[in-house]
TORMAR-112167 format. One line per field, with one value per residue: residue number from 1; chain; x, y, z of N, C-alpha, C, O in turn. Coordinates in steps of 0.001 Angstrom, whole numbers, plus 500000, padded with zeros to 6 digits. Layout:
gudren [NUM ...]
miti [A ...]
n.c1 [X ...]
n.c2 [Y ...]
n.c3 [Z ...]
ca.c1 [X ...]
ca.c2 [Y ...]
ca.c3 [Z ...]
c.c1 [X ...]
c.c2 [Y ...]
c.c3 [Z ...]
o.c1 [X ...]
o.c2 [Y ...]
o.c3 [Z ...]
END
This chain:
gudren [1 2 3 4 5 6 7 8 9 10 11 12 13 14 15 16 17 18 19 20 21 22 23 24 25 26 27 28 29 30 31 32 33 34 35 36 37 38 39 40 41 42 43 44 45 46 47 48 49 50 51 52 53 54 55 56 57 58 59 60 61 62 63 64 65 66 67 68 69 70 71 72 73 74 75 76 77 78 79 80 81 82 83 84 85 86 87 88 89 90 91 92 93 94 95 96 97 98 99 100 101 102 103 104 105 106 107 108 109 110 111 112 113 114 115 116 117 118 119 120 121 122 123 124 125 126 127 128 129 130 131 132 133 134]
miti [A A A A A A A A A A A A A A A A A A A A A A A A A A A A A A A A A A A A A A A A A A A A A A A A A A A A A A A A A A A A A A A A A A A A A A A A A A A A A A A A A A A A A A A A A A A A A A A A A A A A A A A A A A A A A A A A A A A A A A A A A A A A A A A A A A A A A A]
n.c1 [260892 259389 256458 254889 252502 249182 248749 249432 249091 250151 250208 247926 247913 250191 251510 252685 254800 256054 253889 251980 250276 248147 248064 245936 244755 243888 246654 246964 248126 248199 246893 245287 245051 247448 249526 251872 252023 254235 256406 259273 260257 259298 259028 261411 260184 258662 260590 262163 260713 259921 258380 257991 256680 257560 260063 260999 261418 260460 257829 254828 252456 249955 250679 250802 250254 247706 245963 246352 245325 246818 249790 253123 255978 259310 261150 263643 266314 265050 264461 261944 258723 256294 252948 250559 247142 244686 241950 239730 239579 240185 240786 241991 244427 244062 243261 244268 247224 248042 247915 248943 251406 252830 252246 254393 256517 256874 257477 260012 263246 264472 262467 260002 256513 253936 250627 248931 245946 245419 245764 245556 246568 248286 250936 252107 252581 253128 251203 249022 249765 247990 248706 249517 249822 252699]
n.c2 [272475 274896 275396 277102 275910 275178 278113 280959 283505 285904 285991 287036 289613 291477 293089 292623 294245 292792 290936 292128 292299 293453 294774 293065 291364 288100 286412 285226 283115 281579 278595 277366 274604 273957 275576 278229 278396 279197 279026 278010 279996 282207 285931 288523 290217 288319 286270 287786 288492 288388 286274 286577 284819 282323 282550 282889 281181 281396 282003 280630 278302 279786 282474 281943 283098 282468 281669 283684 286197 288051 289322 288916 291284 292393 295585 298103 296708 295221 296860 298025 296824 295334 294527 293269 293496 291322 292189 291258 290568 292719 293447 291712 291266 292765 290764 288488 286458 288735 291466 292212 291273 292328 295263 295290 294701 296892 298949 298715 299869 301578 300112 299971 299752 298988 298635 297658 297955 298006 301034 302462 303005 302535 303293 301929 302998 304522 306588 305652 306410 307410 306318 306308 304463 305103]
n.c3 [946247 944757 942124 939702 939038 938753 938661 937543 937795 937585 934838 934244 935382 935245 932284 929037 926777 924511 923375 923146 925125 927335 930886 933315 931883 930585 929346 926030 925445 927734 929779 932174 932325 931094 931097 930178 926629 925225 926847 926523 924824 925518 925855 926924 929164 930326 930868 932650 935200 938439 940666 943781 945342 944607 944475 947204 950147 952634 952439 952566 951197 951480 950466 947908 944529 943379 945420 947440 946008 944995 943407 944414 943328 943165 943172 942152 943227 945247 947400 947031 947375 945554 945235 943555 942811 941569 939996 940433 942942 944540 947315 948879 949674 952374 953979 956762 957059 955745 955413 957699 958044 955295 956204 958339 956979 955454 957629 957969 957878 955008 953342 951036 950389 947943 947080 944605 942528 939429 938106 940025 943511 946799 949057 951503 954996 958167 957740 955543 952031 948668 945536 942143 939172 936639]
ca.c1 [261087 257992 256468 253587 251257 247919 248560 249491 247860 250984 249689 246749 248227 251422 251621 254181 254628 256291 252959 250648 249188 247614 247920 244717 243929 244734 247391 246014 249308 248168 246032 245203 245717 248860 250614 252272 252305 255423 257106 260618 260399 258832 259777 262179 259460 258212 261729 262763 259618 260396 257178 258217 256371 258522 261733 261154 261143 259866 256507 254353 251481 248941 250997 251078 249431 246155 245421 246358 244714 247762 251015 254474 257318 260202 262019 264883 267152 264572 263738 260396 258036 254785 251612 249780 246242 243702 240661 238420 239847 241208 241118 242388 245704 244077 243048 245282 248138 248904 247813 250105 252954 252693 252570 255305 257754 256704 258017 261243 264130 264596 261442 258643 255843 253264 249615 247661 244618 245089 246375 245432 247322 248378 252020 251633 253277 252234 250037 248837 249372 247464 249707 249108 251095 253043]
ca.c2 [273676 275584 275669 277802 274794 276014 279553 281794 284815 286645 285963 288185 290922 291698 293616 292101 294680 291815 290227 293458 292068 294317 294236 292979 290742 286915 286064 284291 282059 280427 278056 276462 272950 273607 276501 278847 277613 279691 278984 278042 280788 283418 287196 288783 290564 287236 285670 288388 288551 287586 286109 286259 283658 281251 282871 282995 279900 281954 282345 279499 278032 280428 283225 281485 284146 281952 281682 285103 286854 289021 288672 289807 291173 293555 296447 298676 296005 294705 298012 298267 295360 295859 293900 293672 292592 290910 293532 290332 290522 293700 293777 290352 292018 293031 289819 288122 287317 289631 292999 292533 291172 293651 296582 295272 294971 298436 299496 298335 300858 301380 299305 300827 298505 299563 297681 298043 296770 298381 302009 303040 302189 302868 303251 301636 303615 305149 307234 305375 307498 306999 306619 305893 303989 306245]
ca.c3 [945196 944481 940960 939092 938795 937657 939254 936441 937826 936619 933244 934009 936279 934417 931072 928478 925574 923511 923211 923271 926324 928369 932182 933937 931099 930640 928222 924999 925819 928966 930079 933329 932027 930326 931412 929127 925712 924611 927687 926084 923851 926256 925718 928112 929899 931272 931542 933881 935994 939818 941678 945064 945949 944038 945012 948387 950671 953911 951976 952338 950086 951784 949657 946345 944343 942579 946577 948033 945115 944296 943440 944990 943050 943679 942287 942784 943980 946768 948336 946795 947094 944876 945514 942092 943427 940767 940151 940795 944482 945007 948670 949595 950618 953547 954970 957374 957463 954547 955706 958906 957405 954354 957111 959267 955770 955267 958344 957830 957144 953655 952259 950423 949907 947081 946707 943303 941829 938295 938169 941432 944739 948170 949645 952912 955970 959282 957202 953834 950754 947393 944390 940941 938203 935664]
c.c1 [259603 257895 254911 252313 250254 247659 248234 248829 248849 250661 248690 247226 249220 251135 252795 253862 255125 255009 251740 249679 249189 247784 246531 244025 244657 245182 246782 246995 249004 246949 246211 245421 246901 249793 250771 252630 253884 256582 258545 260964 259791 259542 260318 261484 259179 259478 262544 261829 259980 259315 258117 257778 257185 259877 262027 260711 260277 258460 255695 253236 250116 249569 250984 249776 247461 245368 245071 245462 245568 249281 252523 255770 257794 260637 263105 265795 266192 264042 262218 259879 256478 254092 250849 248492 245219 242349 239773 238554 240796 241344 241307 243693 245410 243292 244462 245609 248709 248804 249092 251158 253380 253254 253913 256568 257551 257331 259664 261930 264448 263653 260640 257914 254344 252255 248983 246951 244523 246123 246729 245996 247643 250080 251773 252906 252354 251015 249842 248823 249118 248614 249153 250579 251364 253653]
c.c2 [273658 275462 276242 276894 275331 277441 280520 283151 286010 287167 286773 289369 291660 292085 293118 292752 293758 291272 291056 292857 292982 294078 293948 292011 289337 286808 284984 282818 281046 279654 277372 275326 272700 274085 277418 278174 278030 279729 278729 279111 282278 284784 287491 289353 289471 286503 286309 288795 287818 287735 285762 285142 282360 281136 282854 281878 280007 282014 280866 279416 279092 282047 283057 282402 283508 281889 282788 285927 288250 288414 289641 290046 292595 294540 297133 297789 295261 295510 298623 297232 296080 294239 294090 292598 292555 291980 292493 290288 291365 294174 292407 290692 292089 292119 289191 286755 288435 290836 293095 292506 292043 294999 296322 294941 296391 299182 299359 299241 300256 300520 299781 299539 299228 298709 298254 297461 298170 299490 302586 302071 302906 302495 303101 302212 303985 305749 306941 306516 306958 307133 306004 305218 305367 305279]
c.c3 [944779 942708 940657 939596 938042 937867 938002 936497 937446 935204 933061 934496 935450 932900 930347 926992 924376 922680 923019 924247 927352 930127 932576 933229 930886 929410 927563 925645 926847 928932 931335 933076 931625 930522 930373 927795 924874 925672 927322 925234 924458 925901 927043 929067 930820 932126 932964 935085 937347 940646 943007 945925 945913 944501 946479 949723 951915 953456 951774 951622 950340 950773 948478 945894 943649 944493 947385 947340 944915 944090 943527 944119 943688 942708 942900 944146 945582 947661 947603 946564 946484 944852 944640 942862 942150 941209 940375 942159 945011 946698 949475 950358 952029 954706 955893 957040 956668 954835 956777 958513 956345 955248 957641 958057 955419 956207 958779 957281 955666 952485 952109 949802 949250 946946 945746 942810 940643 938397 939164 942730 946083 948464 951010 954083 957222 958932 955553 952686 949436 946462 943016 939507 937137 934285]
o.c1 [258865 258912 253925 251408 250368 246654 247114 248226 248352 250786 248442 246832 248745 250453 253885 253087 254616 255073 250630 248456 250124 247537 245765 242907 245885 244469 246217 246544 249446 246030 247280 246262 247460 250892 249836 253558 254485 257605 259239 262143 259880 260742 259926 262013 259415 259549 263180 262348 260331 259065 258831 258328 257421 260587 263178 259558 259530 257737 255997 252819 249289 248624 251163 248701 246405 244161 243981 244668 245034 249755 252858 256622 257206 260499 263499 265916 266693 263304 261680 260318 255828 254606 250242 248645 244894 241948 238667 237525 241811 241965 240786 243898 246186 242872 245599 244748 249774 249778 250022 251934 254471 254316 254713 257700 258581 257845 260263 261518 264607 263896 260168 258365 253678 252731 248450 247200 243791 247268 247810 245894 247080 250468 251281 254064 251139 249961 250264 247933 249888 249435 248268 251730 250600 254044]
o.c2 [272701 275434 275865 277207 275845 278004 280790 283753 287049 288262 287259 290337 292671 291265 293145 292257 293959 291175 290591 292938 293224 292930 294763 291658 289304 287011 284037 281792 279897 279957 276803 274864 271605 273563 277491 277367 277283 280374 279456 279119 283322 284687 286964 289135 289616 286226 285767 289488 286640 288765 284765 284669 281576 280175 282810 281929 279105 282104 280100 280521 279188 282738 284059 282510 284139 282111 282983 286498 289341 287356 290662 289158 293472 294337 296838 298018 294929 295141 299696 296526 297036 293163 295158 291460 293641 292373 292992 289921 291107 295158 292163 290382 291641 292454 289532 285917 288978 291495 293895 293461 292571 295597 297222 294996 296919 300206 299853 299648 299104 300310 300283 298655 299950 297624 299347 296284 299140 299172 303134 300854 303983 301394 304009 301815 303796 305582 307611 307356 306107 308036 305150 305536 306301 305841]
o.c3 [944541 942015 941291 940370 936929 937434 937569 935609 937012 934654 931958 933845 934932 932285 930919 926174 923273 921454 922756 924141 928116 930494 932062 933604 930977 928427 928111 926155 926851 928171 931555 933847 931682 930331 929576 927834 924102 925440 928033 924881 923811 925641 928083 930157 932019 933323 933867 935959 937280 941272 943109 946919 946833 944800 946913 950152 952294 954448 950858 951275 949433 950392 947785 946484 943587 944595 947921 948088 944714 944505 942926 944112 944322 941502 944028 945349 946656 948574 947875 945656 946906 944545 944719 943306 941670 942305 940580 942727 945657 947101 950564 951532 952872 955814 955569 956773 956964 954469 956677 958522 956556 955076 957385 958537 954998 955758 959734 956195 955262 951297 953129 949073 949991 946610 945936 942548 940837 938715 939379 942883 946280 948073 951679 953953 957281 959545 954611 952554 948991 946627 943071 939208 936894 933263]
END
């Protein structure tokens, strides 16, 4: 069974309104040595977050967010895959095996793949299209 260990990249990349924590800034509750200081009482935003590396056995350790440089999560019942890139490593998703795999997933019927670095992103497809967060 996988565990976060010292990763915590979601604690940097994801915004948490209940903690007034903006996206792209480290959560003050997270420490690399001890993890989340409020894990047992963490807010709902944190509880419902679905790190796909943790949840998907087919993704090996090379897909662990702290290794890959991005966090994968899904929306719309899995029809949309979102790649949240660390601003310090915004192009890491282009390294292999990541880009080829993400593009293969984007080509699957009914699947959308969005890659974000902050507010700006790209929808992967035959012709990539720029997207912005709303």
